[in-house]
C-alpha positions as CSV (number, residue, x, y, z in Angstrom):
1,M,27.5,8.4,-7.0
2,T,23.9,7.9,-6.7
3,T,22.8,5.5,-3.9
4,M,20.0,4.5,-4.9
5,P,17.1,2.3,-2.4
6,I,16.0,-1.7,-1.9
7,I,12.8,-2.5,-1.5
8,N,11.0,-4.8,-0.5
9,V,8.7,-4.7,-4.1
10,S,6.6,-7.7,-2.9
11,A,5.2,-6.0,-0.4
12,C,3.7,-3.1,-1.8
13,L,2.0,-5.2,-4.4
14,N,-0.6,-6.1,-2.5
15,D,-3.4,-5.5,-4.5
16,I,-1.4,-4.4,-8.3
17,N,-2.1,-6.8,-11.3
18,D,-0.1,-8.7,-13.0
19,G,0.0,-6.5,-16.3
20,A,0.6,-3.4,-14.1
21,A,3.2,-4.9,-11.5
22,R,5.9,-6.2,-14.1
23,I,5.3,-2.9,-15.1
24,I,6.7,-2.0,-12.0
25,C,9.0,-4.1,-11.4
26,A,10.9,-3.9,-14.2
27,A,11.7,-0.9,-12.6
28,F,14.1,-2.4,-10.1
29,T,16.3,-4.9,-10.2
30,D,18.1,-7.5,-7.9
31,R,21.3,-6.7,-8.7
32,G,23.8,-5.4,-5.8
33,V,21.2,-6.7,-3.1
34,K,23.2,-9.0,-0.5
35,G,21.9,-12.5,-0.4
36,K,18.8,-12.2,-3.1
37,Q,16.3,-12.3,-0.1
38,D,12.9,-12.7,-0.9
39,G,11.2,-9.7,-2.2
40,L,14.1,-6.6,-2.1
41,R,15.1,-5.3,-5.1
42,K,17.1,-2.1,-5.8
43,L,15.7,0.3,-7.9
44,R,17.7,1.0,-10.8
45,S,20.3,3.6,-11.2
46,S,19.3,4.1,-14.9
47,K,15.8,3.3,-17.1
48,P,14.9,0.0,-17.6
49,F,14.7,-0.2,-21.7
50,K,17.6,2.1,-23.9
51,R,14.9,0.7,-26.7
52,V,11.5,0.9,-26.7
53,E,9.8,-2.3,-28.1
54,T,6.5,-2.5,-26.2
55,A,3.3,-0.5,-25.3
56,E,4.4,-1.6,-22.0
57,Q,7.9,-1.1,-22.2
58,G,7.5,2.7,-22.7
59,Y,5.4,2.9,-19.7
60,A,7.9,0.9,-17.9
61,N,10.8,3.5,-18.2
62,Y,8.1,6.6,-17.5
63,V,7.1,4.5,-14.1
64,W,10.8,3.8,-13.2
65,R,11.8,7.5,-14.0
66,M,8.5,8.3,-11.3
67,L,10.2,6.2,-8.9
68,C,13.6,7.6,-9.5
69,F,11.8,10.8,-8.9
70,D,10.3,10.7,-5.7
71,L,12.7,7.1,-3.7
72,V,16.2,9.3,-4.4
73,G,17.6,11.9,-2.0
74,S,19.8,13.0,-4.5
75,G,22.4,13.3,-6.9
76,K,21.2,13.1,-10.7
77,H,17.8,11.6,-10.2
78,A,17.2,15.2,-8.3
79,C,15.6,16.6,-10.5
80,M,11.8,17.5,-11.8
81,P,10.9,15.1,-14.2
82,V,9.5,16.9,-16.7
83,C,10.3,15.1,-19.9
84,A,9.1,12.2,-18.3
85,E,5.7,11.7,-20.4
86,F,7.9,11.6,-23.5
87,E,8.5,7.6,-22.6
88,V,4.3,8.0,-22.0
89,W,4.3,9.1,-25.9
90,D,6.6,6.2,-26.5
91,G,4.6,3.5,-25.4
92,Y,1.4,5.2,-26.5
93,E,3.0,4.7,-30.5
94,L,3.5,1.4,-30.2
95,E,-0.3,1.1,-28.4
96,F,-2.4,3.2,-30.5
97,G,0.0,4.8,-33.5
98,R,2.1,7.4,-34.2
99,K,1.4,11.2,-32.7
100,P,-0.7,13.0,-35.4
101,K,0.5,17.0,-36.2
102,Y,-1.2,19.6,-34.6
103,D,-3.5,20.1,-37.5
104,E,-4.5,17.0,-37.9
105,P,-7.8,15.2,-37.0
106,G,-7.2,13.2,-34.2
107,Y,-4.8,14.8,-32.4
108,D,-7.0,15.9,-29.7
109,E,-8.7,12.3,-29.1
110,W,-4.4,11.0,-28.9
111,K,-3.1,13.6,-26.6
112,Q,-6.2,12.6,-23.8
113,G,-5.5,9.4,-24.2
114,V,-1.6,10.1,-23.2
115,R,-3.0,12.0,-20.5
116,T,-5.3,9.2,-19.5
117,V,-2.8,6.3,-19.9
118,R,-1.2,9.1,-17.5
119,E,-3.2,9.3,-15.5
120,S,-3.5,5.5,-14.7
121,L,0.2,5.2,-14.6
122,D,0.6,7.9,-12.1
123,D,-2.7,6.6,-10.0
124,L,-0.2,2.7,-10.0
125,I,2.8,4.7,-8.7
126,K,0.8,6.2,-5.6
127,R,-0.9,2.9,-4.8
128,F,2.3,1.0,-5.5
129,E,3.6,4.0,-2.8
130,S,1.0,3.9,-0.3
131,N,3.1,0.7,1.2
132,L,6.1,2.4,1.6
133,P,7.0,4.0,4.6
134,P,7.7,7.8,4.6
135,E,11.3,8.0,5.7
136,A,11.4,5.3,2.2
137,M,10.3,9.0,-0.1
138,K,14.0,10.9,-0.2
139,G,12.7,12.7,-3.1
140,I,9.1,13.7,-2.1
141,I,10.9,14.9,1.6
142,R,13.3,16.9,-1.0
143,W,11.7,18.4,-2.6
144,G,8.4,19.1,0.5
145,R,11.9,21.0,1.9
146,A,12.8,23.2,-1.1
147,L,9.4,24.4,-1.7
148,G,8.8,24.8,2.0
149,M,5.9,22.8,2.3
150,I,7.5,20.1,5.1
């Protein structure tokens, strides 16, 4: 069984606005945190929203998946999150409408919109993780070693 990391989430949300902070906070729970200490939260072991009903929920699922990959050292979250972008698609469809088919007008604009949202979520994740100590980045350390970069 994989042990999910416990992080002082509130300390990592310094320069992050309320809407983005809600997306980050959805990836964490206070269940399993001894003493319910201020700010300490445990990364969820499964995605926060099984059924996506709002764009924010889809984006929160993407952020959770990427945080799992970066912060968890082993177990079921050790694989590359190659399908994580589908979570962004779910949220983007709820916000901007269904994805046009490949040969329909608006397809390229829709894909560019998804790419823009994903890039902004990746920036959000980087800002959040920049406030973490390097030893918390167990997934990044694991893959850096595997690729011979560390």
